N, C-alpha and C positions, 0 to 999 in steps of 0.2 A: 647239767652234769659237769663235773670238774674235769679239766684236761681232756676234752673231747676232740678227736682228730677231725680235720676238715679236708675238703677237696678244693680244687681250684675255684669252685663256685663261691668259696668264702674269701677270695682274694680280689683286690682291685688293682688296676694299672692305668695310670694317666701320666701325661707328660706336658711340660711347659718350658719355654726357652729361658736361658739365662742371659742377663746383660753382662754380668761379671763372672768369669770362669770360676766354677766351684762354689758360687754363692747361690743359695736356694732361690729359685724363681718365685716371685710373689704369686704367680699363677698357681704353682703347686701348693704353696702355703695357704692360699685362699680358696683352694678347691675349685678353681675355675679353669683348670687345665683340661686337655682333651684326650680322647682315646687314640691309639695308633690306628686301629681299624677293627674289623670283626674277628671273632675267634682268636682273641689275644692269648698268648702264653709268654712266660718269661722264665729263664733259667739264670740263677745268680751264682757266680763263682767268686769266693773270697779267699784270699791268701795273705796271711800275716808274714809269710817268709820267715818263720821261726826256725832257728838253728840251734841244735844242742852243741855244747862245748865239752870236750874231753881233755884230760891232762894226764901226765905220767903219774903212776902210783895208785890208780884206782880204775877199775874196769868200766864204771858207770859214769855217765855225763854228770858234771857238777854244776854247770851253769847253762843258761839259755839266753839268746838275744833275738830280737825281732828286726828284720830288715824292712824294706819298703813295703807299704800296704799295696796290694794289687787287687782290684775288683774288676770283674767283667760280666756283662749282661748279654744274653742272647734273647732277643725279642722276636716273636713270630706273630704274624697276623695276616688276615685276608684283606686285600686291597679294595677300598671303596673310595674314601677321600684321598687326595694327593698331598695333603699338608706335610706329611712326614718327609717329603722330598727336600724341604728346607733344611732339615737336619743332615741330609745326605750331601747336598750341594753347597749350602752355606747361606744363601739369602733368597728372598722371595719378593717379587714385585707384583702387586695386584692391579688389575685394570678392568675397565668395562669392555667386554669383548665386542659388543655391538651386534652380535648375531645370536650367540647361545646364552649369554648371561655375563659371566665374569671369568677372566683368565688369571692364572697364577703362574708366573714365569720364574723358574728356579735356575739360579746361576751361581757360579763360584763367587765366594767372598773376594772383595778387593784385597790383594796381597795374600790371598789364600789362608787368611786367619780362620781358625776353627770356629764353628758354631756349636755351642754346647747347650745341654739341657739338664733339667732336674726331673727325675722320675719318682712318683709316689707309688709305693707298693704296700697297700694296706691289707692286713690279715684279720679276719673276724674270728678271733679266739676268745676264750673266756676272759682273758685280759688282752684287749686289742694290741696288736703290734703294727706299728707304722714305720716302714723303712723308706727313707728318702735318699736316693742315690744322686750325688752331686758331681758336676763336671763330666757328664756322660757325653761321649763323642763317638760318632760313627766311624768305625774302622773299616767295615765293609757292609754293603747292602746287596743282597741277592734276591732277585725276583724270578719266581718259577711259574711258567705259563704253559698250560696244557689245554688242548682243544676240549671244550665241554666242561672245563673246571674253572673256578675262580682263581685269580692270580694270588699266589702266596708270596709274602715278603719276609725275609729274615734280616734283621739288623744285628750286627756284632758290635758291641759298644763297651770299651773300657771306661771306667769311671774313677774319679779321684778319691772320693771318700763317701761316707754315708752317715746319716743320723737315724738313730732308733728311738722311737717314742712309744708310749702306751696310751696316748690320746691324740685326737685330731684326725682320726681315720675318716676319710670321705665315705659316708655310708650309702651314697647314691652316685658312684663314679660315672663320669660321662661315657656315653657310647656313641658309635658312629651312626648317624641317621641315614646315610646313603646306602644304596644297594651295592653289593659286591660287583666288581667288574669281572666279566667272564671272558676268557681268551678267545672264544669262538667269535666274538664281535670285533676282534682286533685285526690288524694287518701288519705284515712285516715286508719291508721293501729293501732290496739291495740292487742298485743304489736307490735313493729316494725317487719314487715314480715307477719303479719296476717291482711289482708285487711278486713274491715267491709263493707259488701255488702249493696248497695243501701242506702247510707247516703243521707238524704234529705237536711240537713243543719247542719252547725257547727258555733258556736260563740266561739271565743277564746279571752281570756282577759289576758293581761300582766298588773299586778297591781304593780306599783313601789312605791307607798306611798311616794310621794315627799313632802318635807317640805321646805318652804322658810324661811330664818332666818334673822331677822333684829337686829341691835344693836343700841347703844346710838348714837344720833347725826344725824340720818337719818330715815325718815318715810318709806323709801323703803328698801326691803330686800337686803342684800349684799352677801349672800351665800345661797346654797341649798344643801340638802342631800336627798338620797334615803334611806328609812328605810326598814322594812320587806317587802319582795317581794313575789308575788304569781302568779301562772299560773292556770287559771280556764277555764273550757270549758262546753258548753251545746251542745248536739247533738239531732237531730231528725233522727231516723233510722227506716227503715221498719222492722216490727217484723216478722222474718223468722226462728229464732232459739232462744235458751235460753243462748247463749254464754255470752252476756253482763250481763245478770241477774246472771249467775254463777260467772262472774268476781266480781260482787258486793258482792255476798255471800261469796266468798273465797273458795267455793267448789261446787260440782254439786247438792247436795241434799237439800240445804237450808242454812240459815245463820249460820256461825260459832257462837258458844255460849261461849266457854271458852277462845278463843284467837281472836286477830284482824286479819282480812284478810290481806294477804301479798301484795295485789295489783298486777297489771301487771308491767312488767319490763320497759315498755316504751309506748309512744304515738308518732306517726309520722304523720305529715300532709304535703302533697306535693301539691303545686299549680303550674301548668305548662301550657304552650301553646302547649305542645306536639311536639315542634320543634326539629329537629335533628341538630347535629354539632353546627355551630355558630349561627344558628337560634333559638337555645334553649333559653327560658326565663322561669325561675322557681324560686320558693322559697320553700325550704325544711326545716321543723322545727322538730327536734327530741328532745323529752323531756324524763326525767327520770321516776322514779316510778310513776305509774298512779293509782289513786283510784277513784272508782265510788261512789259518795255520795248517789245518789237517782235515781230511774227510775219510771216514771209514764206512764201507758198505759191505754188509754180509749178504751173500746171495744163496738163498735156500729155496727150493721148489715150493715148500709149504708156507713161506712167509711173504708178507708184503715187504717189498724192498725199500729200505730206509737209508738215507744218507745221514750220518752223524757228523756234524760240521762243528769245528772249533775255530774261533777267530777272535780278533780284537780290533778296537778302533784307536787311532792316535789323535792327539790334540783334545782340547776341551770339547764337551758336548756343544753342538751348534745351537740347540734349542730344546728345552724341557718345559712343557706347558700343560698345566692342569686346567680343566674347564668344569665349572659348576655354577650354581646360582647364588653363591655367597660372595658378597662384595669384598670382604677382607678375610685373609687367612685367620682362623681362630686359634692358631698356635701362639698363645699370648706370651709376651715377654715381660721381664721386669725382675728386680730383686730389691 
């Protein structure tokens, strides 16, 4: 049937690293790239920045011009494999863990240069449409964790340009073979070694503040940078003691008045399938000095009393490590 509408089941979404910014990854072009995770979705926003031009003597616009091209992707998925963290942090080092299988350690790039990727978004229409987004860079990553639910990830990614084709669609796009990581198997510690009891939810944000930069002679950006970076979190925690309130105060008896609270030494979040030896699948994130900005508590007779905690960490993450039984991250690179 001609021009038949499709749902998201007729779309594909895969990603591969770029060696050169804005140049399509050979992994994407060769259909050997990987999925972000389970339950993927993508929202694409395109803006040609077209402006109408008016002049004296006629009420209607007589000309139009286009400014810089702006593209932005919002990618959502359920966390299983940790390889996407290379896009968030910048680089990955693989190693034999010696206990569970293999570790993948995600750290900042030397000099904080961006790590970019190409994303293929194929649509199974009467005439296939294959959109390849180039120069995609993580602006922010938000991980939402709730007890009893899998961890959801949202990546906000500006991109430099795109290629549209009517052939080359990957008809069997890659999927994630791992089981989703559920927050119930996780732990949250402030500081590292001191577990917070009965955490109900946690939202963790990596804010990279990406900026795409264009130059003369091209409407599309040709470079990208990461600027000031931040780690922020929001918690919902059962109110059982005053430990977090005292952390916010900086002392036991009330807010410090003459000096700033020192903060806690660290924050550690572990997401795990609780598997042993090579069945282990986990993501452990250890951050540096941790400060609680605010705590809100609603006290109602009929409600379970919850502390809603907002805070942030300063300095680069101390350690971000994914564990699985795959020796090398399959987030293939090349152009």
